[in-house]
C-alpha positions in Angstrom: 23.4 -10.8 11.2 20.2 -9.7 12.9 17.3 -9.2 10.5 15.2 -6.1 10.4 12.0 -6.7 12.3 8.8 -6.5 10.2 7.4 -3.7 12.4 10.4 -1.5 11.5 10.1 -1.9 7.8 7.3 0.6 7.2 9.4 3.1 9.2 12.5 2.5 7.1 10.5 2.7 3.8 8.9 6.0 4.9 12.3 7.5 5.8 13.7 6.6 2.4 10.6 8.2 0.8 11.0 11.4 2.8 14.7 11.6 1.8 13.7 11.2 -1.9 11.1 13.9 -1.5 13.7 16.3 -0.2 15.3 16.4 -3.6 12.3 18.4 -4.8 12.8 21.2 -2.3 12.0 24.7 -3.5 11.7 28.1 -1.9 8.4 29.0 -0.3 6.5 32.1 -1.4 6.6 35.3 0.5 3.6 37.2 1.8 4.8 40.8 1.3 1.6 42.4 2.6 1.8 40.7 6.0 5.4 41.7 6.4 4.1 45.2 7.2 1.2 44.1 9.3 1.2 44.1 13.2 2.2 40.9 14.9 -1.4 40.4 16.3 -2.9 40.6 12.8 -0.4 38.1 11.5 -1.2 35.7 14.4 -5.0 35.8 13.9 -4.7 35.6 10.1 -2.7 32.4 10.2 -4.6 31.0 13.1 -7.9 31.3 11.2 -6.2 30.0 8.1 -5.0 26.9 9.9 -8.4 26.3 11.4 -10.2 26.7 8.1 -7.8 24.3 6.5 -9.3 21.6 8.7 -12.8 22.9 9.2 -14.5 23.2 6.7 -11.9 22.8 3.9 -10.0 19.7 5.1 -12.5 16.9 4.6 -9.7 14.4 4.2 -8.0 15.4 7.4 -11.4 15.4 9.2 -11.9 11.8 8.1 -8.4 10.9 9.3 -9.0 12.3 12.7 -12.4 10.7 13.0 -10.8 7.4 12.0 -8.3 7.8 14.9 -11.2 8.1 17.3 -12.9 4.9 16.3 -10.4 2.3 17.3 -11.4 2.5 20.9 -13.7 4.5 23.2 -10.8 5.1 25.7 -9.5 8.6 25.9 -5.9 7.4 26.4 -6.0 5.5 23.1 -7.1 8.6 21.2 -4.7 10.9 22.9 -1.7 8.6 22.1 -2.6 8.6 18.4 -3.5 12.3 18.3 -0.2 13.3 20.1 1.9 11.2 17.6 0.0 12.8 14.7 0.4 16.3 16.1 4.1 16.0 16.8 4.8 14.6 13.4 2.9 17.1 11.2 4.3 20.0 13.3 7.9 18.8 12.4 7.3 18.4 8.7 5.3 21.6 8.4 8.2 23.6 9.9 10.8 21.8 7.9 8.9 22.1 4.7 8.4 25.9 5.1 12.1 26.2 5.9 12.8 24.4 2.6 14.7 21.6 4.4 12.2 19.1 3.0 9.4 19.9 0.5 7.4 17.3 -1.3 5.2 17.7 -4.5 1.5 17.5 -3.9 1.3 14.8 -6.6 3.1 12.5 -4.1 1.7 13.8 -0.8 -2.0 13.8 -1.6 -2.3 10.2 -2.7 -0.3 9.1 0.4 -2.7 11.1 2.6 -5.6 9.3 1.0 -3.9 6.0 1.6 -3.3 6.8 5.2 -7.0 7.4 5.7 -7.7 4.1 4.0 -5.2 2.3 6.2 -6.6 3.7 9.4 -10.1 2.7 8.4 -9.0 -0.9 7.6 -7.2 -1.2 10.9 -10.3 0.0 12.8 -12.1 -3.0 11.3 -9.3 -5.5 12.2 -8.1 -4.3 15.6 -10.0 -3.9 18.9 -7.2 -2.2 20.9 -4.2 0.1 20.3 -1.0 -1.6 19.2 2.4 0.1 19.7 3.2 -0.1 16.0 -0.1 1.7 15.1 1.2 4.8 17.0 4.4 4.6 14.9 2.4 4.4 11.7 0.2 7.3 12.8 3.4 9.3 13.4 4.7 8.5 9.9 1.3 9.5 8.4 1.5 12.7 10.4 4.8 13.5 8.7 3.0 13.2 5.3 0.0 15.3 6.4 2.4 18.0 7.6 3.8 18.3 4.1 0.2 18.6 2.9 -0.4 21.4 5.3 2.8 23.1 4.0 1.7 22.8 0.4 -1.5 24.7 1.2 0.3 27.2 3.4 2.8 27.9 0.6 0.0 29.1 -1.7 -0.6 32.0 0.7 3.1 32.6 1.6 4.7 33.7 4.8 6.1 37.0 5.9 9.9 36.7 6.2 10.1 38.9 9.3 7.4 36.9 11.1 8.1 33.4 9.9 8.0 31.6 13.2 5.0 33.5 14.4 3.0 32.6 11.3 4.1 29.0 11.4 3.1 28.7 15.1 -0.3 30.4 14.7 -1.1 28.3 11.6 -0.2 25.1 13.4 -2.2 26.2 16.4 -5.2 26.8 14.2 -4.8 23.3 12.8 -4.7 21.9 16.3 -7.8 23.8 17.3 -9.6 22.3 14.3 -8.5 18.8 15.2 -9.4 19.1 18.8 -12.9 20.4 17.7 -13.3 17.2 15.6 -12.2 14.9 18.5 -14.5 16.6 21.0 -17.4 16.4 18.5 -16.8 12.7 18.0 -16.8 12.2 21.7 -19.9 14.2 22.2 -21.9 12.7 19.3 -20.7 9.2 19.2 -18.4 7.9 21.9 -20.1 9.2 25.0 -23.6 8.2 24.1 -22.8 5.0 22.3 -19.3 3.9 23.2 -20.3 1.5 25.9 -23.1 -0.1 24.1 -22.7 -3.8 23.1 -23.5 -3.0 19.5 -21.0 -0.1 19.3 -18.4 -1.8 17.1 -20.9 -3.7 14.9 -23.3 -0.8 14.3 -21.1 2.2 14.7 -17.4 1.5 14.2 -17.7 -0.9 11.3 -20.2 1.1 9.2 -18.3 4.4 9.7 -14.9 2.8 9.0 -16.2 1.1 5.9 -17.6 4.5 4.7 -14.3 6.3 5.5 -12.4 3.5 3.7 -14.5 3.7 0.6 -14.1 7.5 0.4 -10.3 7.2 0.9 -10.1 4.5 -1.8 -11.9 6.8 -4.2 -9.6 9.6 -3.3 -6.5 7.4 -3.8 -7.6 6.4 -7.3 -8.6 9.9 -8.2 -5.3 11.5 -7.0 -3.1 8.9 -8.6 -4.8 8.6 -12.0 -6.9 11.8 -12.5 -5.0 14.7 -10.9 
């Protein structure tokens, strides 16, 4: 019998975890006020809500996206990771708000912190994008999407404008993430990315700092929240 390849094991473990999380599904809250609001108002409200969930309120998500940008100074490398992350969190955000899969924040938040730590460590060990890193970023995106859903569920969604509010919230999240990526390019990669000392004096210190913060969050979210 053919054995499971090591690179597939994290994927299988994550699928099992997601299936277990589905057992905790519960109905999302309803935003009755916005059910009576014009579609344009609903769109802008959730667009701004999605953006503010990243900037300035999503410091953990900001560090994750910055971490994705540090592996390489090549645009293609960053786009591959960002695309995988975007597709993944879009899927679980929609599924969570449709009550198909909803995970408790006590499970999601520590895993989000661990995902940041993992990316930081990989930035220290790798010098180029590996195919399995994209798979792992995708799986981490699934978890981040459930984190987005947990925050969105506190506000609630109008039943008659469910898909509009989901779309606009997700668009706001993407605008926030693109803003971070462009900022990293403008402030770090473009001026410093081709310098010989880039990895030693930029990537390593930043990744270590991100990793230490993520480790602190992991401990805090597991034992003190």
